[in-house]
C-alpha positions in Angstrom: -10.5 -10.6 5.8 -9.3 -7.6 7.9 -9.5 -9.7 11.1 -7.3 -12.5 9.5 -4.7 -9.8 8.6 -4.8 -8.2 12.0 -4.2 -11.7 13.5 -1.0 -11.9 11.6 -2.3 -14.9 9.7 -0.5 -15.6 6.3 -2.7 -14.4 3.4 -2.2 -15.5 -0.2 -3.8 -13.4 -2.8 -4.7 -15.1 -6.0 -4.8 -12.1 -8.4 -6.8 -12.4 -11.6 -7.3 -10.1 -14.5 -10.2 -8.2 -12.9 -7.9 -6.6 -10.4 -6.2 -4.5 -13.1 -9.3 -3.6 -15.2 -10.1 -0.3 -13.2 -6.4 0.7 -14.0 -7.3 0.5 -17.7 -5.9 -2.9 -18.6 -8.4 -5.0 -20.5 -9.4 -8.5 -19.4 -9.0 -11.4 -21.6 -12.5 -11.6 -22.8 -13.7 -12.9 -26.3 -15.3 -9.7 -27.6 -14.1 -6.3 -28.9 -13.3 -5.1 -25.5 -11.0 -7.8 -24.7 -7.2 -7.6 -24.6 -6.8 -10.1 -27.6 -8.9 -8.1 -29.9 -7.1 -4.8 -29.0 -3.7 -6.5 -29.6 -5.0 -8.0 -32.9 -6.1 -4.5 -34.0 -2.5 -3.3 -33.7 -0.9 -6.4 -35.3 -3.3 -6.4 -38.3 -3.3 -2.5 -38.7 -7.0 -2.2 -37.9 -7.8 -4.5 -40.7 -11.0 -6.3 -39.3 -11.4 -8.5 -42.3 -7.9 -9.8 -42.0 -8.5 -10.3 -38.2 -11.5 -12.5 -39.0 -9.8 -14.5 -41.7 -6.6 -15.1 -39.6 -8.0 -15.6 -36.1 -11.8 -15.8 -36.4 -14.3 -14.2 -34.2 -14.8 -14.4 -30.5 -11.2 -15.3 -29.8 -9.0 -14.8 -26.7 -5.3 -14.3 -26.1 -4.5 -18.0 -26.4 -6.1 -18.2 -29.8 -4.2 -15.1 -31.0 -0.9 -16.3 -29.7 -1.4 -19.6 -31.5 -1.5 -17.6 -34.8 1.0 -14.8 -34.4 3.4 -16.4 -31.8 4.2 -15.6 -28.3 7.2 -13.3 -29.2 4.8 -11.1 -31.1 2.3 -11.1 -28.2 5.1 -9.9 -26.0 6.0 -7.1 -28.3 2.4 -6.0 -28.5 2.0 -6.1 -24.7 5.0 -3.9 -24.3 3.6 -1.4 -26.8 0.5 -0.8 -24.5 2.7 1.2 -22.1 1.0 -0.4 -19.0 4.0 0.7 -16.8 2.8 4.3 -17.3 -0.7 3.7 -16.1 -1.6 4.8 -12.5 -2.1 1.8 -10.2 -5.6 0.9 -9.1 -7.0 1.3 -5.7 -6.7 -2.4 -5.0 -3.0 -2.4 -6.2 -2.3 0.5 -3.8 -4.2 -0.9 -0.7 -2.5 -4.3 -1.2 1.0 -2.7 -1.4 0.3 -0.7 1.8 -0.6 -3.8 3.7 2.6 -5.5 2.5 4.7 -2.4 3.2 3.3 -2.5 6.8 4.8 -5.9 7.3 1.7 -8.0 7.2 1.9 -11.6 5.8 0.4 -10.8 2.5 1.7 -12.8 -0.4 0.7 -12.3 -4.0 0.4 -14.9 -6.8 -0.9 -13.5 -10.1 -1.8 -14.9 -13.5 -1.6 -11.3 -15.0 1.2 -10.1 -17.2 0.8 -6.3 -16.2 3.4 -4.7 -13.8 1.1 -2.6 -11.7 1.3 -4.6 -8.5 5.1 -4.4 -8.6 4.7 -0.7 -9.4 2.5 -0.2 -6.3 4.9 -2.0 -4.1 7.8 0.1 -5.3 5.9 3.3 -4.7 5.5 2.2 -1.2 9.2 1.7 -0.7 9.0 -2.0 -1.0 11.4 -3.6 -3.7 9.6 -6.8 -4.4 11.2 -10.0 -5.6 9.6 -11.0 -8.9 9.4 -14.8 -9.5 8.3 -15.6 -13.1 10.2 -18.8 -14.1 12.1 -21.7 -12.9 15.2 -19.6 -13.5 14.0 -16.9 -11.0 12.7 -19.3 -8.4 15.9 -19.3 -6.5 15.6 -15.6 -5.7 12.9 -16.3 -3.2 13.7 -16.1 0.4 11.6 -16.7 3.5 11.1 -13.0 4.4 11.0 -11.7 0.9 8.1 -9.5 -0.3 7.4 -11.1 -3.6 5.1 -11.3 -6.5 4.8 -14.6 -8.3 3.7 -14.3 -11.8 2.9 -17.9 -12.7 2.3 -17.1 -16.4 5.5 -15.2 -16.9 6.6 -11.6 -17.0 7.1 -9.9 -20.4 8.5 -6.9 -18.9 11.4 -8.6 -17.1 12.0 -11.6 -19.3 12.8 -11.2 -23.0 12.4 -14.9 -23.7 8.9 -15.2 -24.8 8.9 -19.0 -24.5 8.7 -18.6 -20.8 5.3 -16.9 -21.2 2.3 -19.3 -20.5 -0.5 -18.3 -22.8 -1.4 -21.2 -25.1 -4.2 -23.4 -23.9 -1.9 -26.4 -23.8 0.6 -24.7 -21.5 -2.1 -23.5 -19.1 -3.7 -26.9 -18.8 -0.7 -28.2 -16.8 1.2 -25.7 -14.6 5.0 -25.9 -14.8 6.7 -27.9 -12.1 8.3 -24.9 -10.4 4.8 -23.4 -9.7 3.5 -26.6 -8.1 6.7 -26.9 -6.1 6.6 -23.4 -4.9 2.9 -23.6 -3.8 3.1 -27.0 -2.2 6.3 -26.2 -0.4 5.7 -22.7 0.9 2.0 -21.9 0.9 0.0 -24.6 2.7 -2.2 -23.4 5.5 -2.5 -20.0 4.1 -5.7 -18.0 3.9 -6.6 -17.9 0.2 -8.2 -14.9 -1.5 -9.2 -15.1 -5.1 -9.3 -11.7 -6.7 -11.0 -10.8 -10.1 -11.3 -14.2 -11.6 -14.4 -13.3 -13.6 -12.1 -11.4 -16.0 -10.1 -14.6 -16.8 -10.8 -17.1 -19.4 -12.0 -20.6 -18.4 -8.8 -22.2 -19.4 -6.9 -19.8 -17.0 -9.3 -20.7 -14.2 -8.8 -24.4 -14.9 -5.0 -24.0 -14.5 -5.6 -22.4 -11.0 -8.1 -25.1 -10.2 -5.5 -27.7 -11.1 -2.9 -26.2 -8.7 -5.6 -25.9 -5.9 -6.4 -29.5 -6.3 -2.6 -30.4 -6.0 -2.5 -28.5 -2.7 -4.6 -31.4 -1.4 -6.7 -29.4 0.9 -3.8 -27.5 2.7 -5.8 -24.3 2.7 -7.7 -23.4 5.9 -9.9 -20.8 4.6 -10.7 -19.2 1.3 -12.3 -15.9 0.2 -13.1 -14.3 -3.2 -14.0 -10.9 -4.5 -15.3 -9.9 -7.9 -18.0 -7.8 -9.4 -20.6 -10.4 -10.3 -23.5 -10.5 -8.0 -23.4 -13.4 -5.6 -26.9 -14.7 -6.7 -25.5 -15.1 -10.3 -22.2 -16.7 -9.2 -23.6 -19.3 -6.9 -26.2 -20.8 -9.1 -26.0 -24.2 -10.8 -24.0 -24.2 -14.0 -22.2 -20.8 -13.4 -18.6 -21.4 -14.5 -17.2 -18.9 -12.0 -19.3 -20.3 -9.2 -18.0 -23.9 -10.0 -14.4 -22.5 -9.9 -15.1 -21.0 -6.5 -16.6 -24.1 -5.3 -13.8 -26.3 -6.4 -11.4 -23.8 -4.8 -13.1 -24.1 -1.4 -14.8 -20.6 -1.4 -18.3 -20.8 0.3 -21.0 -18.2 -0.8 -20.7 -16.5 2.8 -17.0 -15.6 2.1 -17.6 -14.1 -1.4 -17.8 -10.4 -2.0 -19.2 -8.7 -5.1 -18.0 -5.3 -4.1 -15.0 -5.4 -6.4 -11.4 -5.5 -5.6 -10.9 -1.8 -5.4 -13.8 -1.3 -2.9 -13.0 -4.4 -0.8 -9.3 -3.9 -0.4 -9.7 -0.2 0.2 -12.0 -1.0 3.1 -9.8 -3.8 4.4 -6.9 -1.5 4.5 -8.9 1.2 6.1 -10.0 -1.2 9.0 -6.5 -2.6 9.5 -4.7 0.7 9.7 -7.3 2.4 11.9 -7.1 -0.6 14.3 -3.3 -0.2 14.5 -3.7 3.5 15.3 -6.5 2.9 17.9 -4.3 0.3 19.6 -1.5 2.9 20.0 -4.0 5.5 21.2 -5.3 3.2 23.9 -1.8 2.8 25.1 -1.2 6.5 25.0 -4.4 7.2 26.9 -3.1 5.3 29.8 0.1 7.3 29.8 -1.8 10.7 29.5 -4.0 9.6 32.4 -1.2 9.8 34.8 -0.9 13.5 34.1 -4.7 14.0 34.7 -5.7 14.0 31.0 -8.5 11.4 30.8 -10.4 12.4 27.4 -9.2 10.6 24.4 -12.6 10.0 22.8 -12.1 13.0 20.5 -8.8 11.6 19.1 -10.5 8.2 18.7 -13.3 9.7 16.7 -10.7 11.4 14.3 -8.8 8.1 13.8 -12.0 6.2 12.9 -12.7 8.3 10.0 -9.1 8.3 8.6 -8.5 6.2 5.5 -5.4 4.0 5.3 -3.9 6.7 2.9 -4.3 9.3 5.6 -2.7 7.0 8.3 0.2 6.2 5.9 0.9 9.9 5.2 0.8 10.8 8.9 3.2 8.1 9.9 5.5 8.8 7.0 5.8 12.4 8.2 6.5 11.5 11.7 9.3 9.2 10.4 10.9 11.9 8.3 14.2 11.8 10.2 14.6 8.1 9.0 16.0 6.8 5.7 14.1 3.5 6.3 11.6 2.7 3.7 8.9 1.9 4.0 7.7 3.7 7.2 5.7 1.4 9.3 3.5 2.2 12.3 5.4 -0.2 14.5 8.7 1.8 13.7 7.1 5.0 15.2 6.8 5.8 19.0 3.1 6.6 18.0 1.8 6.1 21.5 4.2 8.7 22.9 3.2 11.2 20.2 -0.5 10.6 20.9 0.3 11.0 24.6 1.6 14.5 24.0 -1.3 15.3 21.8 -3.7 14.4 24.5 -1.6 16.4 27.1 -1.3 19.5 24.9 -5.0 19.6 24.3 -5.8 18.8 27.9 -3.6 21.7 29.0 -5.3 24.0 26.5 -2.1 24.5 24.3 -3.7 23.1 21.2 -7.5 23.2 20.2 -8.9 19.8 19.5 -10.3 21.2 16.2 -6.8 21.8 15.0 -6.4 18.0 14.6 -9.5 17.5 12.5 -10.5 15.9 10.3 -7.3 13.7 9.6 -4.5 14.7 11.8 -2.9 16.7 9.1 0.1 18.9 10.0 0.7 21.5 11.2 -1.3 21.9 14.5 -2.2 25.5 15.6 -1.9 26.5 19.3 -3.9 29.2 21.1 -7.6 30.0 21.3 -9.5 28.9 18.2 -6.2 27.6 16.7 -4.8 31.2 16.1 -1.1 31.2 16.6 2.0 32.8 15.1 3.9 29.5 15.4 2.1 26.2 14.7 3.5 22.7 15.9 4.6 19.6 14.0 5.8 16.3 15.6 8.8 14.2 14.8 10.0 10.8 16.0 13.6 11.3 17.0 14.4 7.7 16.4 16.3 7.6 19.7 19.1 10.0 18.4 20.8 12.7 20.2 18.5 15.8 20.2 21.2 17.9 18.6 21.3 15.5 15.7 17.6 15.6 15.3 17.6 19.5 15.3 20.2 19.6 12.6 18.3 17.0 10.5 15.2 19.0 10.9 17.0 22.3 10.1 18.2 20.7 6.8 14.7 19.3 6.0 13.2 22.8 6.7 15.3 24.3 3.8 13.7 21.9 1.3 10.7 23.1 -0.7 9.3 19.7 -1.0 9.3 19.2 2.8 7.8 22.6 3.5 5.1 21.9 1.0 4.2 18.4 2.2 4.0 19.7 5.8 2.2 22.8 4.8 4.5 25.1 6.6 5.9 27.0 3.6 4.0 30.2 4.6 4.8 30.0 8.3 7.3 32.6 9.5 7.8 30.4 12.6 7.0 26.8 13.7 7.7 24.5 16.6 9.4 21.1 15.9 8.4 18.9 18.8 10.8 16.0 19.0 9.7 12.8 20.7 11.9 9.8 21.4 15.3 11.7 21.6 18.3 11.8 23.9 19.3 14.9 25.7 17.9 18.5 25.7 18.1 21.2 23.1 20.3 24.0 24.3 19.8 26.7 21.6 19.2 30.1 23.3 19.7 31.8 19.9 17.0 30.2 17.7 16.8 33.0 15.2 20.1 32.5 13.2 20.7 35.1 10.4 22.7 33.6 7.7 24.9 36.2 6.1 26.4 36.1 2.6 30.0 37.3 2.2 28.8 40.7 1.0 26.8 40.9 4.3 23.4 40.6 2.6 21.0 38.6 4.7 19.7 35.5 3.0 17.1 34.8 5.6 16.6 33.3 9.1 15.9 29.9 10.7 12.2 29.6 11.4 12.3 26.5 13.6 11.7 26.6 17.3 12.9 23.2 18.9 11.1 21.6 21.8 12.3 18.2 22.8 10.3 15.5 24.8 12.8 15.5 27.6 12.3 19.2 28.3 8.5 18.7 28.1 8.7 15.9 30.8 10.9 18.1 33.1 8.7 21.1 32.6 5.3 19.4 32.5 3.8 21.5 35.2 4.6 24.7 33.3 4.6 23.3 29.7 2.7 26.3 28.4 6.0 28.4 28.8 7.8 26.1 26.3 5.4 27.3 23.4 5.5 31.0 24.0 
């Protein structure tokens, strides 16, 4: 799947209940661990006898909704405080891929809001499509989550929620219109459908059939072993077969594990591509060793990569921060040159390129180095922005420079040169009591280019 994403192919994730189970949201199973039974316990005040008398045994959400009504189910769902749960690893990895600008589209049968929460945490404000009335909000370039069974968190009209068996048997017209009009020729990935009732899977099967084969590839991920899924008579295996998923494109690793690894591969490859370009630039300065930096990148997780890029992009208000928005190859170039010239020990970058980097023998230095992308701005503007950032406790903590008396801000991709002979600025109060001083030493890329033969002098 990582290859398809890196090829910029359009991916459609069909997300089922299993994707949210690791976050603490129960699947719609017909036992005491299922969502329906938990909601019934609340509705009937833990009176098991009344539950059995009213709903029976071995029931699912559709059965409970038929007895207590959809408005009451919506109330019970809101009482679960799902919005306060931490998102799962799969939610976070999917959101990171969307935030990076890949063509990953999400359609879910789940009621929970965790995918939307994960996207928001990545700086992506997703468009939520949950009814015919919201369908018009969809635009070609929108990052969206389509909730084909409705959204109790955004829609107070419970009649829009699809949860009765009769409603799920035939998907509403807007869902079919959306899928047939926008999503043909996507790579489909079915995520966590063992956690869904058969009537839910049947509704998805119906939609897949209506697409009339306009799907060029299909994958699936779940936690059920493949030898169990793809045996005669297995309902989940039949669902995958009807949906065009061959056994070779099924993973039993689970959504959290699979999407974490997919995201790791994708983000590492993006970084390595930038490093290869940087190596060509560094080689013109006699710096030919980039294998050590490649080794570091290949053990970084997508979380490490996202954090690294976000820090480099600190001078921008744009959210989310994307690798293609940062002049990464030029930052890598200077990392290679500075290590080649002995200014920074390679060990200072290990294991995950975490800032700051310590110059000098064995990384012992009074003033460590951090890098910034200047975003093509005037260097004086960059310096002032960094100076303001340096006053913020959150910034000093995240960059791990709070205990440093001095540090170098290396600004790449800026215009002009820093002309600041008096770098230590005593800020005086009216009563002449010193409040402190500026710990930042600015070094811009343009000065490094002009002084490349004597670059060591810039960091003394």
